[in-house]
Backbone as a chain_set.jsonl record, in Angstrom:
{"seq": "MARSLATALLGGLVATVGLAGDSHVDHAAAARHSLSLPPEQCVAAGGRMLPVCIQMRPACVVAFPDAGKPCANTADCKGGCYIDFEKFCAGKEKCFSPNGPPSVGDQAVGHCRASNNPCGSFWQVDGGKVIEAYMAD", "coords": {"N": [[43.732, 307.96, 47.444], [43.191, 310.412, 47.529], [41.124, 310.673, 46.448], [39.37, 309.613, 48.983], [39.901, 311.651, 50.728], [38.924, 313.746, 49.687], [35.922, 312.723, 49.446], [35.354, 312.689, 52.807], [36.303, 315.068, 53.611], [34.016, 316.173, 52.018], [31.165, 315.167, 52.062], [29.332, 313.872, 50.433], [29.139, 316.399, 48.754], [30.943, 315.863, 46.892], [30.311, 314.852, 44.053], [29.371, 317.341, 42.809], [31.902, 318.732, 42.167], [33.363, 317.75, 40.157], [34.445, 315.289, 40.173], [34.999, 312.592, 37.892], [36.217, 310.06, 38.303], [38.404, 310.708, 37.636], [42.108, 310.882, 39.008], [42.889, 313.69, 39.747], [41.735, 316.125, 42.31], [39.903, 318.687, 42.633], [40.776, 320.534, 44.877], [40.896, 322.956, 45.955], [38.092, 324.042, 44.813], [36.45, 322.271, 46.319], [36.907, 322.802, 48.606], [35.868, 325.25, 48.725], [33.138, 324.93, 48.113], [32.647, 323.706, 51.057], [32.381, 325.136, 52.723], [29.541, 326.068, 53.053], [29.023, 323.923, 54.717], [26.98, 322.379, 57.093], [27.348, 323.013, 60.753], [27.23, 319.789, 62.28], [29.076, 318.276, 59.808], [30.976, 320.139, 58.964], [32.686, 319.711, 60.605], [33.207, 317.228, 61.133], [34.298, 316.91, 58.852], [36.468, 318.019, 59.399], [36.986, 321.011, 59.392], [35.93, 324.07, 60.974], [33.742, 325.982, 62.425], [33.352, 329.513, 61.722], [33.265, 332.934, 62.247], [33.11, 334.609, 58.83], [34.422, 337.472, 56.546], [33.391, 340.748, 55.85], [30.585, 340.431, 56.851], [30.613, 338.925, 58.846], [29.356, 336.247, 58.859], [28.61, 332.917, 59.907], [30.699, 330.432, 58.958], [32.161, 326.993, 57.532], [34.987, 326.601, 57.731], [37.786, 325.788, 56.486], [41.269, 324.283, 56.88], [44.252, 324.409, 54.55], [46.584, 321.591, 53.897], [48.923, 322.18, 52.778], [49.109, 325.179, 53.977], [50.848, 328.0, 53.856], [53.623, 327.338, 52.289], [56.059, 327.812, 50.426], [55.252, 329.223, 46.769], [54.986, 328.742, 43.833], [53.481, 328.387, 41.625], [49.821, 328.089, 40.74], [48.892, 325.398, 41.082], [50.797, 324.184, 42.94], [49.554, 324.154, 44.789], [47.16, 323.206, 47.344], [45.118, 325.014, 47.864], [45.401, 327.279, 46.229], [48.349, 329.843, 45.222], [49.122, 332.171, 46.21], [49.928, 335.953, 46.984], [49.427, 337.204, 50.473], [47.989, 340.434, 51.051], [47.887, 341.795, 53.659], [49.5, 340.445, 55.053], [52.093, 341.03, 53.568], [52.075, 343.822, 53.596], [51.872, 344.449, 56.362], [52.995, 346.856, 58.912], [55.143, 347.464, 57.762], [56.849, 349.437, 55.636], [57.047, 348.837, 52.542], [54.478, 349.157, 51.024], [54.005, 351.333, 50.641], [56.381, 352.461, 49.363], [58.897, 353.469, 46.699], [58.741, 351.848, 45.463], [56.402, 350.123, 45.687], [53.86, 347.739, 46.194], [53.242, 344.864, 44.618], [53.004, 344.167, 41.025], [50.741, 343.104, 38.705], [51.634, 340.876, 36.185], [54.252, 341.157, 37.182], [57.547, 339.414, 38.31], [56.947, 336.913, 41.364], [56.755, 335.745, 44.439], [54.66, 332.79, 45.82], [52.598, 331.996, 48.465], [51.002, 328.888, 49.585], [47.728, 328.742, 50.179], [46.173, 329.651, 53.383], [43.915, 328.619, 54.182], [40.296, 327.669, 53.164], [38.653, 330.519, 53.491], [37.496, 332.468, 52.593], [37.419, 335.363, 52.219], [39.787, 339.055, 52.132], [42.593, 340.275, 51.102], [44.072, 340.209, 48.546], [46.983, 338.777, 46.016], [46.972, 336.869, 43.31], [49.684, 334.275, 42.214], [51.06, 332.884, 39.509], [52.781, 330.767, 37.19], [54.769, 331.893, 38.231], [54.55, 334.555, 38.218], [52.809, 337.474, 39.382], [49.653, 337.148, 38.679], [46.522, 337.834, 39.174], [45.224, 340.619, 40.78], [43.095, 340.848, 43.921], [39.848, 341.805, 46.018], [38.248, 340.232, 48.544], [34.811, 340.687, 50.775]], "CA": [[43.826, 308.279, 48.528], [42.799, 311.962, 47.543], [39.176, 310.486, 46.265], [38.902, 309.504, 49.983], [39.889, 312.73, 51.55], [37.673, 314.798, 49.185], [34.687, 312.368, 49.969], [35.553, 312.42, 53.88], [35.638, 316.823, 53.289], [32.44, 316.976, 51.524], [30.435, 313.922, 52.549], [28.124, 314.015, 49.575], [29.202, 317.097, 47.774], [31.663, 315.314, 46.081], [30.022, 315.254, 42.738], [29.558, 318.309, 42.206], [33.151, 319.73, 42.07], [33.578, 317.224, 39.039], [35.062, 314.037, 40.293], [34.558, 312.164, 37.262], [36.98, 309.054, 38.064], [40.316, 310.927, 37.801], [42.715, 310.558, 39.827], [43.257, 314.995, 39.653], [40.458, 316.569, 43.242], [40.031, 320.364, 42.573], [40.669, 320.79, 46.404], [39.767, 324.576, 46.316], [36.675, 323.87, 44.656], [36.058, 321.29, 47.278], [36.793, 323.918, 49.779], [34.618, 326.705, 48.094], [32.089, 324.022, 48.376], [32.674, 323.535, 52.322], [32.046, 326.673, 52.753], [28.299, 325.903, 53.419], [28.659, 322.842, 55.426], [26.143, 322.896, 58.304], [28.283, 322.589, 61.566], [28.324, 318.708, 62.219], [29.643, 317.917, 58.69], [31.697, 320.899, 59.119], [33.138, 319.259, 62.096], [33.534, 315.98, 61.134], [34.976, 316.912, 57.869], [38.108, 318.499, 60.268], [36.88, 322.157, 59.415], [35.111, 324.605, 62.262], [32.303, 327.098, 61.824], [34.079, 330.799, 61.868], [32.573, 334.295, 61.213], [33.812, 335.088, 57.748], [33.796, 338.294, 55.708], [32.61, 342.304, 56.817], [29.473, 340.488, 57.623], [30.934, 337.741, 59.928], [28.357, 335.001, 58.67], [29.301, 331.393, 59.985], [31.142, 329.358, 57.14], [32.687, 325.902, 57.532], [36.461, 327.071, 57.297], [38.882, 324.177, 56.342], [42.178, 324.216, 56.606], [44.886, 323.379, 53.782], [47.819, 320.985, 54.329], [50.364, 323.289, 52.62], [49.315, 326.358, 53.958], [52.241, 329.06, 53.996], [54.369, 326.549, 51.794], [56.225, 329.081, 49.123], [54.796, 328.566, 46.365], [55.392, 329.754, 42.153], [52.621, 328.161, 40.517], [48.855, 327.827, 41.56], [48.764, 323.914, 40.827], [51.389, 323.944, 43.809], [49.321, 324.46, 46.359], [45.736, 322.825, 47.544], [44.166, 326.259, 47.219], [45.814, 328.216, 44.992], [49.128, 330.273, 45.628], [48.807, 333.764, 47.02], [50.611, 336.761, 48.564], [48.295, 338.231, 51.228], [47.649, 342.054, 51.235], [47.95, 342.006, 54.963], [51.504, 340.072, 55.699], [52.821, 341.793, 52.649], [52.345, 345.396, 53.995], [51.875, 345.063, 58.065], [54.448, 346.974, 59.709], [56.324, 347.709, 56.79], [56.709, 350.561, 54.275], [57.262, 348.145, 51.676], [53.495, 348.655, 50.138], [54.161, 352.927, 50.184], [57.812, 352.806, 49.131], [58.669, 353.647, 45.288], [58.523, 349.921, 44.9], [55.262, 349.748, 46.471], [53.529, 346.339, 46.205], [53.825, 343.902, 43.131], [51.144, 344.89, 39.815], [50.44, 342.234, 37.333], [52.807, 340.61, 35.255], [55.835, 341.185, 38.015], [57.591, 338.284, 39.295], [56.251, 336.736, 42.259], [56.817, 333.682, 45.268], [53.485, 333.56, 47.076], [52.812, 330.996, 49.652], [49.741, 328.681, 49.476], [46.494, 329.821, 51.333], [46.168, 329.054, 54.664], [42.221, 327.933, 54.441], [39.494, 328.103, 52.18], [38.101, 331.264, 53.904], [37.422, 333.177, 50.974], [37.928, 336.875, 52.618], [40.89, 339.01, 52.466], [42.847, 341.302, 49.86], [45.229, 338.809, 47.807], [47.292, 338.793, 44.662], [47.345, 335.486, 42.64], [50.591, 334.018, 41.589], [51.039, 331.315, 38.68], [54.023, 330.897, 36.267], [55.813, 333.095, 39.058], [53.846, 336.513, 38.213], [51.555, 338.011, 39.688], [48.666, 337.12, 37.629], [45.364, 338.839, 39.528], [44.955, 341.512, 42.347], [41.382, 340.683, 44.465], [39.908, 342.117, 47.521], [36.738, 339.829, 48.774], [34.769, 341.139, 51.796]], "C": [[43.328, 309.811, 48.986], [41.355, 311.962, 47.241], [38.716, 310.414, 47.801], [38.957, 310.458, 50.475], [38.524, 313.57, 51.004], [36.383, 314.244, 49.956], [34.47, 312.33, 51.408], [34.898, 314.553, 53.994], [34.242, 317.002, 52.924], [31.265, 316.626, 51.409], [28.782, 314.213, 51.599], [28.372, 314.586, 48.003], [30.201, 317.056, 46.819], [31.586, 315.902, 44.185], [29.693, 316.652, 41.951], [30.451, 319.189, 41.916], [34.045, 318.313, 40.612], [34.868, 316.584, 39.388], [35.239, 312.523, 39.207], [35.229, 311.231, 36.984], [38.031, 309.323, 37.795], [40.864, 311.184, 38.92], [42.833, 312.49, 40.566], [41.862, 315.57, 40.968], [41.468, 318.098, 43.154], [39.607, 320.642, 43.849], [40.31, 322.439, 46.809], [38.372, 324.492, 45.721], [36.116, 323.016, 45.329], [35.732, 322.369, 48.538], [35.797, 324.676, 49.539], [33.227, 325.923, 48.773], [31.477, 323.898, 50.277], [32.307, 324.577, 52.992], [30.814, 326.389, 53.794], [27.782, 324.857, 54.11], [27.777, 323.181, 56.694], [27.011, 322.045, 59.412], [28.82, 321.107, 62.035], [28.812, 318.041, 61.692], [30.436, 318.609, 58.646], [32.543, 320.095, 59.914], [33.945, 318.283, 61.826], [34.782, 315.713, 59.665], [36.761, 318.067, 58.069], [38.357, 320.28, 59.944], [36.064, 322.825, 61.025], [34.255, 325.787, 61.952], [33.027, 328.716, 62.518], [33.282, 332.069, 61.328], [33.496, 334.526, 59.937], [33.662, 336.525, 57.119], [33.341, 339.723, 56.621], [31.495, 341.358, 57.455], [29.154, 339.452, 58.903], [29.975, 336.662, 60.2], [29.701, 333.87, 58.671], [29.591, 331.092, 59.079], [31.814, 328.582, 57.682], [33.962, 326.496, 57.173], [37.478, 325.491, 57.5], [40.502, 324.297, 55.916], [43.53, 323.584, 55.51], [46.022, 322.662, 54.322], [48.743, 321.781, 54.502], [50.136, 324.524, 53.185], [50.963, 326.687, 54.373], [53.606, 328.287, 53.08], [55.032, 327.463, 50.781], [55.933, 328.206, 47.899], [55.233, 330.068, 44.631], [53.844, 329.58, 41.257], [50.946, 327.884, 41.361], [48.435, 326.506, 41.98], [50.253, 323.711, 41.975], [51.148, 324.123, 45.124], [47.659, 324.254, 46.419], [44.893, 323.826, 47.394], [44.68, 327.222, 47.041], [47.604, 329.103, 46.086], [49.032, 331.746, 45.364], [50.107, 334.721, 47.634], [49.737, 337.248, 49.14], [48.746, 339.634, 51.872], [48.576, 342.42, 52.518], [49.358, 341.686, 55.255], [52.102, 340.99, 54.984], [52.968, 343.173, 53.203], [52.333, 345.76, 55.112], [53.218, 345.458, 58.311], [55.717, 347.505, 58.736], [55.777, 348.93, 56.204], [56.696, 350.355, 53.005], [56.155, 348.714, 50.517], [53.722, 350.171, 49.936], [55.961, 353.659, 49.559], [57.827, 353.212, 47.371], [58.519, 352.279, 44.787], [57.343, 349.47, 44.916], [55.023, 347.77, 46.154], [53.898, 345.727, 44.75], [52.281, 344.339, 42.13], [51.283, 343.554, 38.911], [50.75, 342.351, 36.284], [54.148, 340.506, 35.75], [56.065, 339.653, 38.486], [57.474, 338.242, 40.478], [56.61, 335.239, 43.093], [55.738, 334.249, 46.139], [53.691, 332.445, 47.829], [51.157, 330.67, 49.184], [49.247, 329.115, 50.964], [46.53, 328.968, 52.265], [44.985, 328.106, 54.924], [41.8, 328.066, 53.073], [38.228, 329.62, 52.587], [38.28, 332.393, 52.774], [38.112, 334.992, 51.135], [39.137, 337.25, 52.638], [41.257, 339.87, 50.972], [44.243, 340.741, 49.715], [45.888, 338.978, 46.656], [47.454, 337.355, 44.417], [48.745, 335.39, 42.074], [50.194, 332.789, 40.777], [52.141, 331.835, 37.559], [55.141, 331.916, 37.407], [55.569, 334.349, 38.55], [53.195, 336.384, 38.778], [50.488, 338.017, 38.305], [47.028, 338.145, 38.337], [45.687, 339.491, 40.801], [43.57, 341.016, 42.868], [41.72, 340.823, 45.63], [38.29, 341.167, 47.682], [36.697, 340.21, 50.166], [32.968, 340.534, 52.284]], "O": [[43.136, 310.292, 50.103], [40.536, 312.821, 47.566], [37.717, 311.084, 48.06], [37.868, 310.636, 51.02], [37.505, 313.909, 51.605], [35.808, 314.892, 50.831], [33.331, 311.925, 51.643], [33.823, 315.09, 54.261], [33.461, 317.814, 53.42], [30.363, 317.284, 50.891], [27.659, 314.575, 51.953], [28.177, 314.115, 46.883], [30.398, 317.966, 46.013], [32.205, 316.684, 43.463], [29.777, 316.882, 40.744], [30.147, 320.298, 41.476], [35.257, 318.251, 40.407], [35.998, 316.991, 39.115], [35.581, 311.464, 39.733], [35.316, 310.971, 35.784], [38.852, 308.42, 37.639], [40.222, 311.688, 39.842], [42.857, 312.603, 41.792], [40.762, 315.385, 40.447], [42.62, 318.482, 43.356], [38.444, 320.937, 44.123], [39.635, 322.897, 47.73], [37.489, 325.016, 46.399], [34.959, 322.85, 44.942], [34.698, 322.624, 49.156], [34.817, 324.683, 50.283], [32.522, 326.313, 49.704], [30.312, 323.975, 50.668], [31.831, 324.447, 54.12], [30.936, 326.437, 55.018], [26.577, 324.649, 54.252], [27.926, 324.269, 57.25], [27.353, 320.872, 59.263], [30.009, 320.839, 62.212], [29.251, 317.048, 62.272], [31.349, 317.971, 58.121], [33.509, 319.91, 59.174], [35.141, 318.268, 62.117], [35.653, 314.864, 59.476], [37.623, 318.539, 57.328], [39.435, 320.847, 60.124], [35.728, 322.105, 61.966], [34.437, 326.403, 60.902], [33.137, 328.89, 63.732], [32.781, 332.167, 60.207], [34.704, 334.623, 60.153], [32.478, 336.855, 57.187], [33.028, 339.717, 57.812], [31.426, 341.462, 58.68], [28.161, 339.221, 59.593], [29.729, 336.192, 61.311], [30.802, 333.764, 58.131], [28.887, 331.357, 58.104], [32.41, 329.126, 58.612], [33.933, 326.983, 56.043], [37.677, 324.608, 58.334], [40.865, 324.388, 54.743], [43.817, 322.392, 55.619], [46.498, 323.176, 55.335], [49.323, 322.155, 55.521], [51.087, 325.263, 52.932], [51.858, 326.03, 54.904], [54.692, 328.821, 53.304], [54.132, 328.0, 50.136], [56.163, 327.001, 47.796], [55.507, 331.256, 44.457], [53.295, 330.385, 40.505], [50.95, 327.5, 42.531], [47.759, 326.335, 42.994], [50.876, 322.732, 41.562], [51.85, 324.22, 46.131], [46.914, 324.946, 45.724], [43.852, 323.598, 46.776], [44.424, 328.19, 47.758], [47.841, 328.924, 47.28], [48.87, 332.275, 44.265], [50.97, 334.384, 48.446], [48.982, 337.904, 48.422], [49.518, 339.885, 52.797], [49.618, 343.075, 52.513], [50.214, 342.49, 55.624], [52.703, 341.866, 55.607], [54.109, 343.634, 53.238], [52.606, 346.923, 55.411], [54.257, 344.835, 58.095], [56.872, 347.826, 59.014], [54.621, 349.35, 56.243], [56.433, 351.261, 52.215], [56.519, 348.814, 49.346], [53.609, 350.397, 48.731], [56.431, 354.79, 49.43], [56.736, 353.239, 46.802], [58.162, 351.897, 43.672], [57.064, 348.473, 44.251], [55.862, 346.887, 45.975], [54.747, 346.162, 43.972], [51.121, 344.646, 42.401], [52.427, 343.288, 38.543], [50.527, 343.246, 35.469], [55.07, 339.98, 35.127], [55.206, 338.872, 38.894], [57.772, 339.272, 41.082], [56.706, 334.097, 42.643], [55.633, 335.283, 46.799], [54.798, 331.911, 47.904], [50.331, 331.45, 48.712], [49.707, 329.495, 52.041], [46.827, 327.778, 52.158], [45.0, 327.106, 55.641], [42.471, 328.407, 52.099], [37.134, 329.695, 52.026], [39.29, 332.949, 52.343], [38.933, 335.593, 50.441], [39.956, 336.407, 53.006], [40.488, 340.062, 50.03], [45.212, 340.787, 50.474], [45.093, 339.573, 45.928], [48.031, 336.653, 45.247], [49.111, 336.372, 41.429], [49.368, 331.931, 41.087], [52.301, 332.993, 37.174], [56.175, 332.493, 37.067], [56.473, 335.182, 38.482], [52.703, 335.271, 38.971], [50.552, 338.685, 37.274], [46.667, 339.15, 37.725], [46.319, 338.969, 41.719], [42.823, 340.744, 41.929], [42.717, 340.522, 46.286], [37.328, 341.457, 46.971], [37.699, 340.236, 50.881], [32.496, 340.825, 53.383]]}, "num_chains": 1, "name": "protein.A"}
């Protein structure tokens, strides 16, 4: 089932993400590759062509089926486990209080990433802790 999903999603690009007969599918790697699909293949894979990042370049954005699910490990999610900076800080004093935003090494609960859109500011969560902070534009 997972193999047929990856094949449908990538339409021939599956070999580039290392599916050498094993049952594990690297959904995050597959989704990164899908960013560059042409519009017809994107739509066939269940994606939408959307402008992404600061340059607003069109890319094939594919939603992950477990989007928004609480998580503690990257492996818990199809696209990884993250805390979204905008959602965490929006309309709150949380990011500017003495406790501030989480730091690398802090205990944390994240949420499964919504899609393969690479842009934004996030903290990655794995092993119940923040392991990395990054911003992509």
